[in-house]
N, CA, C and O atoms as CSV, one atom per row, in Angstrom:
chain,resi,resn,atom,element,x,y,z
A,1,UNK,N,N,95.969,76.178,86.411
A,1,UNK,CA,C,97.120,77.078,86.304
A,1,UNK,C,C,97.063,78.169,87.375
A,1,UNK,O,O,98.058,78.438,88.049
A,2,UNK,N,N,95.900,78.791,87.527
A,2,UNK,CA,C,95.765,79.865,88.513
A,2,UNK,C,C,95.985,79.331,89.923
A,2,UNK,O,O,96.507,80.044,90.780
A,3,UNK,N,N,95.585,78.066,90.174
A,3,UNK,CA,C,95.818,77.471,91.484
A,3,UNK,C,C,97.306,77.336,91.780
A,3,UNK,O,O,97.730,77.572,92.911
A,4,UNK,N,N,98.109,76.959,90.783
A,4,UNK,CA,C,99.558,76.825,90.988
A,4,UNK,C,C,100.198,78.172,91.304
A,4,UNK,O,O,101.136,78.252,92.097
A,5,UNK,N,N,99.691,79.214,90.685
A,5,UNK,CA,C,100.254,80.550,90.904
A,5,UNK,C,C,99.877,81.079,92.285
A,5,UNK,O,O,100.719,81.642,92.985
A,6,UNK,N,N,98.620,80.901,92.676
A,6,UNK,CA,C,98.130,81.480,93.925
A,6,UNK,C,C,98.306,80.573,95.135
A,6,UNK,O,O,98.345,81.060,96.265
A,7,UNK,N,N,98.412,79.265,94.921
A,7,UNK,CA,C,98.482,78.333,96.034
A,7,UNK,C,C,99.712,78.590,96.891
A,7,UNK,O,O,100.808,78.806,96.374
A,8,UNK,N,N,99.520,78.566,98.193
A,8,UNK,CA,C,100.611,78.839,99.113
A,8,UNK,C,C,100.391,78.086,100.406
A,8,UNK,O,O,99.252,77.857,100.815
A,9,UNK,N,N,101.468,77.704,101.042
A,9,UNK,CA,C,101.363,77.104,102.359
A,9,UNK,C,C,101.341,78.220,103.389
A,9,UNK,O,O,101.940,79.277,103.194
A,10,UNK,N,N,100.653,77.974,104.469
A,10,UNK,CA,C,100.507,78.980,105.512
A,10,UNK,C,C,101.721,78.924,106.440
A,10,UNK,O,O,101.641,78.380,107.541
A,11,UNK,N,N,102.840,79.487,105.994
A,11,UNK,CA,C,104.036,79.458,106.842
A,11,UNK,C,C,104.587,80.858,107.080
A,11,UNK,O,O,104.368,81.789,106.305
A,12,UNK,N,N,105.311,80.961,108.189
A,12,UNK,CA,C,105.847,82.253,108.623
A,12,UNK,C,C,107.017,82.726,107.780
A,12,UNK,O,O,107.188,83.930,107.591
A,13,UNK,N,N,107.820,81.815,107.274
A,13,UNK,CA,C,108.982,82.202,106.477
A,13,UNK,C,C,108.587,82.916,105.200
A,13,UNK,O,O,109.176,83.936,104.839
A,14,UNK,N,N,107.579,82.372,104.513
A,14,UNK,CA,C,107.108,83.020,103.279
A,14,UNK,C,C,106.486,84.373,103.588
A,14,UNK,O,O,106.677,85.332,102.840
A,15,UNK,N,N,105.740,84.455,104.692
A,15,UNK,CA,C,105.165,85.739,105.101
A,15,UNK,C,C,106.264,86.764,105.352
A,15,UNK,O,O,106.168,87.908,104.907
A,16,UNK,N,N,107.306,86.351,106.065
A,16,UNK,CA,C,108.411,87.258,106.385
A,16,UNK,C,C,109.117,87.740,105.121
A,16,UNK,O,O,109.399,88.931,104.987
A,17,UNK,N,N,109.403,86.835,104.203
A,17,UNK,CA,C,110.062,87.224,102.949
A,17,UNK,C,C,109.175,88.161,102.136
A,17,UNK,O,O,109.642,89.172,101.612
A,18,UNK,N,N,107.893,87.818,102.037
A,18,UNK,CA,C,106.946,88.633,101.248
A,18,UNK,C,C,106.808,90.035,101.821
A,18,UNK,O,O,106.866,91.016,101.079
A,19,UNK,N,N,106.626,90.140,103.130
A,19,UNK,CA,C,106.478,91.466,103.744
A,19,UNK,C,C,107.769,92.274,103.668
A,19,UNK,O,O,107.733,93.478,103.417
A,20,UNK,N,N,108.907,91.619,103.883
A,20,UNK,CA,C,110.188,92.324,103.788
A,20,UNK,C,C,110.369,92.913,102.400
A,20,UNK,O,O,110.712,94.086,102.252
A,21,UNK,N,N,110.139,92.097,101.392
A,21,UNK,CA,C,110.289,92.565,100.015
A,21,UNK,C,C,109.314,93.699,99.710
A,21,UNK,O,O,109.707,94.717,99.140
A,22,UNK,N,N,108.061,93.533,100.080
A,22,UNK,CA,C,107.055,94.562,99.803
A,22,UNK,C,C,107.332,95.872,100.523
A,22,UNK,O,O,107.228,96.948,99.934
A,23,UNK,N,N,107.686,95.776,101.804
A,23,UNK,CA,C,107.928,96.992,102.596
A,23,UNK,C,C,109.182,97.722,102.133
A,23,UNK,O,O,109.204,98.953,102.097
A,24,UNK,N,N,110.224,96.979,101.780
A,24,UNK,CA,C,111.458,97.618,101.302
A,24,UNK,C,C,111.245,98.268,99.934
A,24,UNK,O,O,111.776,99.347,99.672
A,25,UNK,N,N,110.470,97.619,99.063
A,25,UNK,CA,C,110.277,98.160,97.721
A,25,UNK,C,C,109.247,99.285,97.658
A,25,UNK,O,O,109.312,100.130,96.765
A,26,UNK,N,N,108.298,99.307,98.593
A,26,UNK,CA,C,107.232,100.305,98.499
A,26,UNK,C,C,107.735,101.749,98.418
A,26,UNK,O,O,107.272,102.486,97.547
A,27,UNK,N,N,108.655,102.191,99.277
A,27,UNK,CA,C,109.114,103.583,99.152
A,27,UNK,C,C,109.733,103.892,97.788
A,27,UNK,O,O,109.579,105.002,97.279
A,28,UNK,N,N,110.425,102.927,97.197
A,28,UNK,CA,C,111.017,103.138,95.874
A,28,UNK,C,C,109.919,103.281,94.812
A,28,UNK,O,O,109.995,104.146,93.940
A,29,UNK,N,N,108.916,102.434,94.899
A,29,UNK,CA,C,107.796,102.532,93.965
A,29,UNK,C,C,106.998,103.808,94.167
A,29,UNK,O,O,106.555,104.428,93.200
A,30,UNK,N,N,106.811,104.207,95.435
A,30,UNK,CA,C,106.066,105.439,95.734
A,30,UNK,C,C,106.831,106.677,95.266
A,30,UNK,O,O,106.216,107.666,94.867
A,31,UNK,N,N,108.157,106.635,95.309
A,31,UNK,CA,C,108.951,107.733,94.761
A,31,UNK,C,C,108.653,107.901,93.275
A,31,UNK,O,O,108.435,109.008,92.783
A,32,UNK,N,N,108.652,106.780,92.586
A,32,UNK,CA,C,108.500,106.815,91.129
A,32,UNK,C,C,107.068,107.106,90.697
A,32,UNK,O,O,106.853,107.829,89.725
A,33,UNK,N,N,106.093,106.556,91.399
A,33,UNK,CA,C,104.697,106.724,90.999
A,33,UNK,C,C,104.089,108.016,91.531
A,33,UNK,O,O,103.416,108.732,90.789
A,34,UNK,N,N,104.318,108.325,92.807
A,34,UNK,CA,C,103.604,109.415,93.474
A,34,UNK,C,C,104.474,110.621,93.829
A,34,UNK,O,O,103.951,111.671,94.202
A,35,UNK,N,N,105.781,110.481,93.718
A,35,UNK,CA,C,106.662,111.574,94.114
A,35,UNK,C,C,106.880,111.642,95.615
A,35,UNK,O,O,107.412,112.634,96.113
A,36,UNK,N,N,106.481,110.609,96.347
A,36,UNK,CA,C,106.713,110.575,97.788
A,36,UNK,C,C,108.188,110.308,98.075
A,36,UNK,O,O,108.933,109.882,97.192
A,37,UNK,N,N,108.596,110.559,99.300
A,37,UNK,CA,C,109.954,110.259,99.773
A,37,UNK,C,C,111.017,110.908,98.882
A,37,UNK,O,O,112.078,110.328,98.657
A,38,UNK,N,N,110.732,112.106,98.378
A,38,UNK,CA,C,111.697,112.846,97.575
A,38,UNK,C,C,111.815,112.390,96.129
A,38,UNK,O,O,112.776,112.746,95.448
A,39,UNK,N,N,110.857,111.610,95.650
A,39,UNK,CA,C,110.911,111.115,94.277
A,39,UNK,C,C,110.398,112.126,93.258
A,39,UNK,O,O,109.929,113.205,93.619
A,40,UNK,N,N,110.493,111.765,91.990
A,40,UNK,CA,C,110.092,112.646,90.896
A,40,UNK,C,C,108.619,112.508,90.523
A,40,UNK,O,O,108.086,113.358,89.810
A,41,UNK,N,N,107.953,111.457,90.988
A,41,UNK,CA,C,106.590,111.191,90.559
A,41,UNK,C,C,106.590,110.514,89.195
A,41,UNK,O,O,107.639,110.331,88.578
A,42,UNK,N,N,105.415,110.151,88.739
A,42,UNK,CA,C,105.284,109.377,87.514
A,42,UNK,C,C,105.890,110.085,86.308
A,42,UNK,O,O,106.739,109.519,85.620
A,43,UNK,N,N,105.467,111.299,86.051
A,43,UNK,CA,C,105.933,112.024,84.864
A,43,UNK,C,C,107.425,112.303,84.924
A,43,UNK,O,O,108.132,112.130,83.931
A,44,UNK,N,N,107.905,112.732,86.080
A,44,UNK,CA,C,109.324,113.015,86.231
A,44,UNK,C,C,110.188,111.766,86.090
A,44,UNK,O,O,111.287,111.820,85.538
A,45,UNK,N,N,109.683,110.647,86.593
A,45,UNK,CA,C,110.436,109.400,86.486
A,45,UNK,C,C,110.475,108.909,85.045
A,45,UNK,O,O,111.520,108.485,84.552
A,46,UNK,N,N,109.338,108.969,84.378
A,46,UNK,CA,C,109.312,108.593,82.955
A,46,UNK,C,C,110.291,109.463,82.178
A,46,UNK,O,O,111.044,108.961,81.344
A,47,UNK,N,N,110.281,110.744,82.444
A,47,UNK,CA,C,111.184,111.670,81.757
A,47,UNK,C,C,112.651,111.329,82.052
A,47,UNK,O,O,113.475,111.292,81.139
A,48,UNK,N,N,112.971,111.082,83.316
A,48,UNK,CA,C,114.359,110.756,83.680
A,48,UNK,C,C,114.803,109.444,83.040
A,48,UNK,O,O,115.917,109.347,82.526
A,49,UNK,N,N,113.941,108.446,83.071
A,49,UNK,CA,C,114.308,107.143,82.503
A,49,UNK,C,C,114.458,107.194,80.989
A,49,UNK,O,O,115.359,106.565,80.434
A,50,UNK,N,N,113.591,107.931,80.324
A,50,UNK,CA,C,113.639,107.949,78.860
A,50,UNK,C,C,114.674,108.939,78.327
A,50,UNK,O,O,115.348,108.642,77.341
A,51,UNK,N,N,114.814,110.089,78.946
A,51,UNK,CA,C,115.732,111.101,78.427
A,51,UNK,C,C,117.152,110.977,78.977
A,51,UNK,O,O,118.115,111.043,78.214
A,52,UNK,N,N,117.291,110.800,80.282
A,52,UNK,CA,C,118.622,110.730,80.876
A,52,UNK,C,C,119.240,109.341,80.738
A,52,UNK,O,O,120.418,109.204,80.408
A,53,UNK,N,N,118.427,108.313,80.995
A,53,UNK,CA,C,118.957,106.944,80.966
A,53,UNK,C,C,118.758,106.266,79.609
A,53,UNK,O,O,119.266,105.170,79.375
A,54,UNK,N,N,118.024,106.922,78.730
A,54,UNK,CA,C,117.790,106.417,77.370
A,54,UNK,C,C,117.068,105.066,77.340
A,54,UNK,O,O,117.314,104.250,76.453
A,55,UNK,N,N,116.183,104.834,78.304
A,55,UNK,CA,C,115.382,103.617,78.313
A,55,UNK,C,C,114.147,103.807,77.451
A,55,UNK,O,O,113.630,104.922,77.381
A,56,UNK,N,N,113.659,102.782,76.801
A,56,UNK,CA,C,112.392,102.890,76.088
A,56,UNK,C,C,111.263,103.203,77.082
A,56,UNK,O,O,111.326,102.789,78.240
A,57,UNK,N,N,110.250,103.922,76.640
A,57,UNK,CA,C,109.177,104.325,77.557
A,57,UNK,C,C,108.469,103.115,78.163
A,57,UNK,O,O,108.013,103.187,79.304
A,58,UNK,N,N,108.369,102.023,77.440
A,58,UNK,CA,C,107.681,100.844,77.960
A,58,UNK,C,C,108.472,100.229,79.121
A,58,UNK,O,O,107.876,99.701,80.059
A,59,UNK,N,N,109.791,100.291,79.066
A,59,UNK,CA,C,110.628,99.798,80.169
A,59,UNK,C,C,110.455,100.708,81.380
A,59,UNK,O,O,110.295,100.224,82.500
A,60,UNK,N,N,110.486,102.005,81.166
A,60,UNK,CA,C,110.285,102.958,82.257
A,60,UNK,C,C,108.923,102.746,82.915
A,60,UNK,O,O,108.810,102.742,84.141
A,61,UNK,N,N,107.908,102.571,82.101
A,61,UNK,CA,C,106.551,102.328,82.586
A,61,UNK,C,C,106.496,101.028,83.387
A,61,UNK,O,O,105.878,100.987,84.450
A,62,UNK,N,N,107.130,99.978,82.895
A,62,UNK,CA,C,107.145,98.683,83.587
A,62,UNK,C,C,107.856,98.776,84.932
A,62,UNK,O,O,107.399,98.189,85.913
A,63,UNK,N,N,108.962,99.501,84.989
A,63,UNK,CA,C,109.700,99.667,86.248
A,63,UNK,C,C,108.793,100.299,87.296
A,63,UNK,O,O,108.729,99.827,88.431
A,64,UNK,N,N,108.101,101.351,86.923
A,64,UNK,CA,C,107.211,102.045,87.867
A,64,UNK,C,C,106.093,101.123,88.324
A,64,UNK,O,O,105.813,101.032,89.519
A,65,UNK,N,N,105.454,100.441,87.388
A,65,UNK,CA,C,104.347,99.553,87.743
A,65,UNK,C,C,104.802,98.406,88.641
A,65,UNK,O,O,104.144,98.092,89.633
A,66,UNK,N,N,105.918,97.788,88.297
A,66,UNK,CA,C,106.409,96.650,89.087
A,66,UNK,C,C,106.777,97.082,90.493
A,66,UNK,O,O,106.402,96.414,91.457
A,67,UNK,N,N,107.495,98.173,90.635
A,67,UNK,CA,C,107.916,98.593,91.970
A,67,UNK,C,C,106.743,99.087,92.812
A,67,UNK,O,O,106.694,98.813,94.011
A,68,UNK,N,N,105.802,99.807,92.214
A,68,UNK,CA,C,104.697,100.359,93.001
A,68,UNK,C,C,103.619,99.315,93.276
A,68,UNK,O,O,103.339,98.996,94.432
A,69,UNK,N,N,103.014,98.784,92.214
A,69,UNK,CA,C,101.924,97.835,92.408
A,69,UNK,C,C,102.424,96.482,92.907
A,69,UNK,O,O,101.720,95.792,93.644
A,70,UNK,N,N,103.628,96.104,92.511
A,70,UNK,CA,C,104.210,94.860,93.001
A,70,UNK,C,C,104.433,94.897,94.498
A,70,UNK,O,O,104.149,93.919,95.191
A,71,UNK,N,N,104.936,96.006,95.007
A,71,UNK,CA,C,105.183,96.099,96.448
A,71,UNK,C,C,103.873,96.059,97.230
A,71,UNK,O,O,103.790,95.392,98.262
A,72,UNK,N,N,102.870,96.754,96.759
A,72,UNK,CA,C,101.569,96.734,97.442
A,72,UNK,C,C,100.960,95.333,97.401
A,72,UNK,O,O,100.425,94.853,98.400
A,73,UNK,N,N,101.043,94.689,96.256
A,73,UNK,CA,C,100.503,93.335,96.124
A,73,UNK,C,C,101.242,92.352,97.022
A,73,UNK,O,O,100.625,91.453,97.593
A,74,UNK,N,N,102.546,92.511,97.153
A,74,UNK,CA,C,103.308,91.649,98.056
A,74,UNK,C,C,102.884,91.855,99.506
A,74,UNK,O,O,102.710,90.884,100.243
A,75,UNK,N,N,102.720,93.079,99.911
A,75,UNK,CA,C,102.292,93.366,101.280
A,75,UNK,C,C,100.934,92.714,101.554
A,75,UNK,O,O,100.700,92.185,102.640
A,76,UNK,N,N,100.051,92.758,100.567
A,76,UNK,CA,C,98.723,92.153,100.719
A,76,UNK,C,C,98.735,90.641,100.511
A,76,UNK,O,O,97.798,89.957,100.923
A,77,UNK,N,N,99.762,90.121,99.890
A,77,UNK,CA,C,99.814,88.696,99.586
A,77,UNK,C,C,98.952,88.335,98.394
A,77,UNK,O,O,98.305,87.288,98.383
A,78,UNK,N,N,98.942,89.193,97.399
A,78,UNK,CA,C,98.107,89.022,96.217
A,78,UNK,C,C,98.988,88.747,94.993
A,78,UNK,O,O,99.746,89.614,94.560
A,79,UNK,N,N,98.882,87.539,94.443
A,79,UNK,CA,C,99.666,87.137,93.264
A,79,UNK,C,C,101.166,87.341,93.506
A,79,UNK,O,O,101.886,87.822,92.631
A,80,UNK,N,N,101.613,86.973,94.682
A,80,UNK,CA,C,103.004,87.205,95.081
A,80,UNK,C,C,104.010,86.520,94.169
A,80,UNK,O,O,105.086,87.065,93.922
A,81,UNK,N,N,103.681,85.342,93.667
A,81,UNK,CA,C,104.617,84.654,92.772
A,81,UNK,C,C,104.806,85.433,91.477
A,81,UNK,O,O,105.931,85.568,90.995
A,82,UNK,N,N,103.728,85.941,90.915
A,82,UNK,CA,C,103.851,86.712,89.669
A,82,UNK,C,C,104.656,87.987,89.885
A,82,UNK,O,O,105.532,88.316,89.085
A,83,UNK,N,N,104.359,88.701,90.962
A,83,UNK,CA,C,105.083,89.940,91.229
A,83,UNK,C,C,106.542,89.657,91.562
A,83,UNK,O,O,107.422,90.434,91.191
A,84,UNK,N,N,106.809,88.559,92.255
A,84,UNK,CA,C,108.195,88.209,92.576
A,84,UNK,C,C,108.991,87.871,91.320
A,84,UNK,O,O,110.166,88.220,91.207
A,85,UNK,N,N,108.346,87.195,90.386
A,85,UNK,CA,C,109.003,86.909,89.108
A,85,UNK,C,C,109.344,88.217,88.387
A,85,UNK,O,O,110.450,88.378,87.870
A,86,UNK,N,N,108.401,89.134,88.357
A,86,UNK,CA,C,108.640,90.430,87.713
A,86,UNK,C,C,109.743,91.211,88.427
A,86,UNK,O,O,110.598,91.811,87.776
A,87,UNK,N,N,109.727,91.206,89.750
A,87,UNK,CA,C,110.733,91.931,90.527
A,87,UNK,C,C,112.116,91.319,90.341
A,87,UNK,O,O,113.098,92.045,90.188
A,88,UNK,N,N,112.201,89.992,90.351
A,88,UNK,CA,C,113.514,89.367,90.161
A,88,UNK,C,C,114.054,89.652,88.762
A,88,UNK,O,O,115.254,89.877,88.604
A,89,UNK,N,N,113.201,89.646,87.755
A,89,UNK,CA,C,113.632,90.008,86.402
A,89,UNK,C,C,114.072,91.457,86.313
A,89,UNK,O,O,115.094,91.768,85.702
A,90,UNK,N,N,113.297,92.345,86.926
A,90,UNK,CA,C,113.624,93.767,86.928
A,90,UNK,C,C,114.984,94.017,87.580
A,90,UNK,O,O,115.828,94.708,87.011
A,91,UNK,N,N,115.193,93.460,88.761
A,91,UNK,CA,C,116.432,93.737,89.478
A,91,UNK,C,C,117.634,93.003,88.906
A,91,UNK,O,O,118.767,93.455,89.070
A,92,UNK,N,N,117.407,91.884,88.239
A,92,UNK,CA,C,118.510,91.252,87.511
A,92,UNK,C,C,118.956,92.173,86.381
A,92,UNK,O,O,120.151,92.351,86.148
A,93,UNK,N,N,117.996,92.750,85.690
A,93,UNK,CA,C,118.315,93.726,84.645
A,93,UNK,C,C,119.023,94.946,85.196
A,93,UNK,O,O,119.955,95.461,84.579
A,94,UNK,N,N,118.585,95.409,86.350
A,94,UNK,CA,C,119.218,96.565,86.986
A,94,UNK,C,C,120.674,96.254,87.338
A,94,UNK,O,O,121.553,97.097,87.156
A,95,UNK,N,N,120.925,95.052,87.837
A,95,UNK,CA,C,122.307,94.662,88.163
A,95,UNK,C,C,123.182,94.761,86.921
A,95,UNK,O,O,124.254,95.365,86.959
A,96,UNK,N,N,122.727,94.170,85.820
A,96,UNK,CA,C,123.571,94.105,84.616
A,96,UNK,C,C,123.673,95.436,83.882
A,96,UNK,O,O,124.674,95.687,83.212
A,97,UNK,N,N,122.666,96.289,83.990
A,97,UNK,CA,C,122.730,97.557,83.259
A,97,UNK,C,C,123.294,98.716,84.070
A,97,UNK,O,O,123.834,99.659,83.492
A,98,UNK,N,N,123.180,98.666,85.406
A,98,UNK,CA,C,123.572,99.837,86.198
A,98,UNK,C,C,124.624,99.593,87.265
A,98,UNK,O,O,125.392,100.504,87.576
A,99,UNK,N,N,124.687,98.403,87.834
A,99,UNK,CA,C,125.485,98.233,89.044
A,99,UNK,C,C,126.712,97.333,88.918
A,99,UNK,O,O,127.657,97.483,89.692
A,100,UNK,N,N,126.722,96.432,87.993
A,100,UNK,CA,C,127.810,95.456,87.895
A,100,UNK,C,C,129.177,96.122,87.752
A,100,UNK,O,O,130.158,95.680,88.351
A,101,UNK,N,N,129.231,97.168,86.969
A,101,UNK,CA,C,130.509,97.857,86.731
A,101,UNK,C,C,131.065,98.551,87.973
A,101,UNK,O,O,132.239,98.921,88.004
A,102,UNK,N,N,130.218,98.729,89.005
A,102,UNK,CA,C,130.653,99.430,90.219
A,102,UNK,C,C,131.027,98.477,91.346
A,102,UNK,O,O,131.289,98.910,92.468
A,103,UNK,N,N,131.051,97.183,91.049
A,103,UNK,CA,C,131.450,96.197,92.046
A,103,UNK,C,C,130.299,95.753,92.928
A,103,UNK,O,O,129.140,96.097,92.693
A,104,UNK,N,N,130.640,94.990,93.937
A,104,UNK,CA,C,129.636,94.381,94.802
A,104,UNK,C,C,129.031,95.370,95.795
A,104,UNK,O,O,127.809,95.442,95.921
A,105,UNK,N,N,129.850,96.120,96.489
A,105,UNK,CA,C,129.387,96.928,97.611
A,105,UNK,C,C,128.681,98.204,97.180
A,105,UNK,O,O,129.021,98.821,96.171
A,106,UNK,N,N,127.685,98.579,97.982
A,106,UNK,CA,C,127.029,99.856,97.761
A,106,UNK,C,C,128.018,100.981,98.070
A,106,UNK,O,O,129.066,100.746,98.671
A,107,UNK,N,N,127.690,102.155,97.670
A,107,UNK,CA,C,128.569,103.320,97.828
A,107,UNK,C,C,128.312,103.990,99.183
A,107,UNK,O,O,127.817,105.115,99.244
A,108,UNK,N,N,128.649,103.296,100.249
A,108,UNK,CA,C,128.333,103.773,101.593
A,108,UNK,C,C,129.007,105.101,101.931
A,108,UNK,O,O,128.448,105.905,102.677
A,109,UNK,N,N,130.183,105.334,101.399
A,109,UNK,CA,C,130.946,106.532,101.767
A,109,UNK,C,C,130.935,107.612,100.694
A,109,UNK,O,O,131.563,108.658,100.860
A,110,UNK,N,N,130.234,107.370,99.607
A,110,UNK,CA,C,130.125,108.375,98.559
A,110,UNK,C,C,131.395,108.599,97.769
A,110,UNK,O,O,131.552,109.645,97.139
A,111,UNK,N,N,132.306,107.637,97.790
A,111,UNK,CA,C,133.581,107.836,97.111
A,111,UNK,C,C,133.687,107.077,95.780
A,111,UNK,O,O,134.757,107.048,95.173
A,112,UNK,N,N,132.602,106.473,95.331
A,112,UNK,CA,C,132.595,105.787,94.042
A,112,UNK,C,C,131.658,106.536,93.089
A,112,UNK,O,O,130.882,107.393,93.513
A,113,UNK,N,N,131.740,106.205,91.815
A,113,UNK,CA,C,130.891,106.887,90.833
A,113,UNK,C,C,129.483,106.312,90.776
A,113,UNK,O,O,128.594,106.932,90.192
A,114,UNK,N,N,129.262,105.162,91.359
A,114,UNK,CA,C,127.938,104.538,91.335
A,114,UNK,C,C,127.784,103.561,92.483
A,114,UNK,O,O,128.651,103.455,93.350
A,115,UNK,N,N,126.670,102.852,92.475
A,115,UNK,CA,C,126.366,101.875,93.520
A,115,UNK,C,C,126.702,100.468,93.050
A,115,UNK,O,O,126.512,100.133,91.881
A,116,UNK,N,N,127.201,99.652,93.962
A,116,UNK,CA,C,127.413,98.244,93.675
A,116,UNK,C,C,126.087,97.500,93.651
A,116,UNK,O,O,125.030,98.099,93.844
A,117,UNK,N,N,126.144,96.211,93.417
A,117,UNK,CA,C,124.921,95.436,93.203
A,117,UNK,C,C,124.422,94.668,94.418
A,117,UNK,O,O,123.514,93.849,94.277
A,118,UNK,N,N,124.977,94.896,95.610
A,118,UNK,CA,C,124.579,94.088,96.758
A,118,UNK,C,C,123.096,94.246,97.105
A,118,UNK,O,O,122.440,93.248,97.403
A,119,UNK,N,N,122.550,95.456,97.077
A,119,UNK,CA,C,121.127,95.677,97.375
A,119,UNK,C,C,120.249,94.962,96.361
A,119,UNK,O,O,119.301,94.271,96.734
A,120,UNK,N,N,120.557,95.123,95.097
A,120,UNK,CA,C,119.757,94.494,94.046
A,120,UNK,C,C,119.816,92.979,94.139
A,120,UNK,O,O,118.822,92.301,93.877
A,121,UNK,N,N,120.967,92.445,94.507
A,121,UNK,CA,C,121.104,90.999,94.665
A,121,UNK,C,C,120.254,90.490,95.831
A,121,UNK,O,O,119.653,89.419,95.739
A,122,UNK,N,N,120.203,91.241,96.908
A,122,UNK,CA,C,119.319,90.876,98.024
A,122,UNK,C,C,117.856,90.860,97.577
A,122,UNK,O,O,117.104,89.953,97.936
A,123,UNK,N,N,117.461,91.845,96.809
A,123,UNK,CA,C,116.088,91.905,96.306
A,123,UNK,C,C,115.791,90.681,95.443
A,123,UNK,O,O,114.732,90.069,95.580
A,124,UNK,N,N,116.709,90.327,94.566
A,124,UNK,CA,C,116.513,89.148,93.709
A,124,UNK,C,C,116.394,87.891,94.566
A,124,UNK,O,O,115.514,87.064,94.328
A,125,UNK,N,N,117.257,87.741,95.543
A,125,UNK,CA,C,117.226,86.559,96.406
A,125,UNK,C,C,115.918,86.429,97.167
A,125,UNK,O,O,115.348,85.340,97.231
A,126,UNK,N,N,115.440,87.505,97.737
A,126,UNK,CA,C,114.175,87.464,98.469
A,126,UNK,C,C,113.015,87.216,97.505
A,126,UNK,O,O,112.094,86.465,97.824
A,127,UNK,N,N,113.055,87.838,96.336
A,127,UNK,CA,C,111.994,87.629,95.345
A,127,UNK,C,C,111.938,86.170,94.892
A,127,UNK,O,O,110.851,85.619,94.715
A,128,UNK,N,N,113.086,85.551,94.706
A,128,UNK,CA,C,113.120,84.137,94.309
A,128,UNK,C,C,112.561,83.263,95.438
A,128,UNK,O,O,111.863,82.285,95.172
A,129,UNK,N,N,112.861,83.606,96.679
A,129,UNK,CA,C,112.297,82.856,97.806
A,129,UNK,C,C,110.776,82.938,97.823
A,129,UNK,O,O,110.103,81.935,98.062
A,130,UNK,N,N,110.235,84.110,97.574
A,130,UNK,CA,C,108.772,84.267,97.508
A,130,UNK,C,C,108.219,83.538,96.295
A,130,UNK,O,O,107.155,82.925,96.379
A,131,UNK,N,N,108.912,83.592,95.184
A,131,UNK,CA,C,108.496,82.875,93.977
A,131,UNK,C,C,108.383,81.374,94.252
A,131,UNK,O,O,107.427,80.735,93.813
A,132,UNK,N,N,109.326,80.826,94.955
A,132,UNK,CA,C,109.331,79.393,95.262
A,132,UNK,C,C,108.264,79.035,96.301
A,132,UNK,O,O,107.539,78.054,96.136
A,133,UNK,N,N,108.170,79.826,97.363
A,133,UNK,CA,C,107.334,79.465,98.507
A,133,UNK,C,C,105.922,80.028,98.485
A,133,UNK,O,O,105.061,79.544,99.220
A,134,UNK,N,N,105.666,81.025,97.672
A,134,UNK,CA,C,104.341,81.644,97.658
A,134,UNK,C,C,104.216,82.717,98.723
A,134,UNK,O,O,105.215,83.181,99.272
A,135,UNK,N,N,102.993,83.106,99.008
A,135,UNK,CA,C,102.712,84.247,99.875
A,135,UNK,C,C,102.811,83.964,101.360
A,135,UNK,O,O,103.068,84.884,102.136
A,136,UNK,N,N,102.617,82.720,101.783
A,136,UNK,CA,C,102.674,82.394,103.196
A,136,UNK,C,C,101.399,82.755,103.937
A,136,UNK,O,O,100.327,82.871,103.344
A,137,UNK,N,N,101.534,82.930,105.227
A,137,UNK,CA,C,100.388,83.233,106.092
A,137,UNK,C,C,99.765,84.585,105.751
A,137,UNK,O,O,100.419,85.473,105.204
A,138,UNK,N,N,98.497,84.713,106.086
A,138,UNK,CA,C,97.760,85.973,106.000
A,138,UNK,C,C,97.798,86.600,104.609
A,138,UNK,O,O,97.949,87.815,104.479
A,139,UNK,N,N,97.665,85.788,103.584
A,139,UNK,CA,C,97.737,86.279,102.210
A,139,UNK,C,C,96.352,86.307,101.578
A,139,UNK,O,O,95.527,85.429,101.833
A,140,UNK,N,N,96.107,87.298,100.770
A,140,UNK,CA,C,94.863,87.343,100.005
A,140,UNK,C,C,94.776,86.188,99.013
A,140,UNK,O,O,93.680,85.771,98.637
A,141,UNK,N,N,95.919,85.674,98.592
A,141,UNK,CA,C,95.927,84.516,97.687
A,141,UNK,C,C,95.131,83.358,98.268
A,141,UNK,O,O,94.412,82.670,97.543
A,142,UNK,N,N,95.254,83.139,99.578
A,142,UNK,CA,C,94.537,82.050,100.239
A,142,UNK,C,C,93.032,82.240,100.110
A,142,UNK,O,O,92.302,81.284,99.849
A,143,UNK,N,N,92.575,83.458,100.290
A,143,UNK,CA,C,91.145,83.746,100.165
A,143,UNK,C,C,90.671,83.569,98.722
A,143,UNK,O,O,89.571,83.072,98.482
A,144,UNK,N,N,91.500,83.977,97.767
A,144,UNK,CA,C,91.133,83.810,96.357
A,144,UNK,C,C,91.023,82.339,95.968
A,144,UNK,O,O,90.109,81.948,95.242
A,145,UNK,N,N,91.954,81.534,96.452
A,145,UNK,CA,C,91.921,80.094,96.168
A,145,UNK,C,C,90.632,79.488,96.711
A,145,UNK,O,O,89.978,78.696,96.032
A,146,UNK,N,N,90.269,79.862,97.937
A,146,UNK,CA,C,89.036,79.326,98.531
A,146,UNK,C,C,87.817,79.691,97.696
A,146,UNK,O,O,86.930,78.860,97.502
A,147,UNK,N,N,87.762,80.913,97.205
A,147,UNK,CA,C,86.623,81.350,96.393
A,147,UNK,C,C,86.615,80.663,95.027
A,147,UNK,O,O,85.553,80.326,94.504
A,148,UNK,N,N,87.782,80.461,94.461
A,148,UNK,CA,C,87.863,79.799,93.159
A,148,UNK,C,C,87.478,78.318,93.250
A,148,UNK,O,O,86.950,77.749,92.295
A,149,UNK,N,N,87.743,77.707,94.393
A,149,UNK,CA,C,87.412,76.289,94.564
A,149,UNK,C,C,85.931,76.056,94.775
A,149,UNK,O,O,85.463,74.930,94.608
A,150,UNK,N,N,85.178,77.078,95.136
A,150,UNK,CA,C,83.727,76.933,95.337
A,150,UNK,C,C,82.992,76.839,94.037
A,150,UNK,O,O,81.768,76.714,94.028
C-alpha cells in the first residue's frame, strides 16, 4: 500500500505540477500558521475561522495543517499523493462553501462582494494531476521507496 502511495515516475511534468502547487500554496499556509505575508498566524486564523466563519475548530485546524504542511511536503516531494488528495478535497469544499455564489472569475477589480472560484479550481486541477502522477523527479518519495525496498 505504501509503495502505491509513494511510487512515482521520474518525470518533469509531475515535478512541475508538484512544485507549482507547493510554491503557490506555501504563502497561504504560512499566513495561517506563522502570520507571515500579512496573515493572522495560527491563533488568529483559528479565531477567524471559528468565530467569524462559524467553522468547527477541527475544520479550521485541518485547513491550516493542509495548507502549511501540505505545501512544504509538496515542495519536498514527500507523500505528494496524500497531500494532493487533502488539498483537492479542501479546495473543493472551499469552492462550494465560499466561492460558487460569486461566479467563476476572481474579483480583479474589487467590484464584487466576494471572489469567484477560478483560483480554487486551478488548485484542484493541479492537485488532481499530482494525485494521478505522483511526485515526479527529485522527490523524497523516491528515496523513501528505495529505503523501504531494502
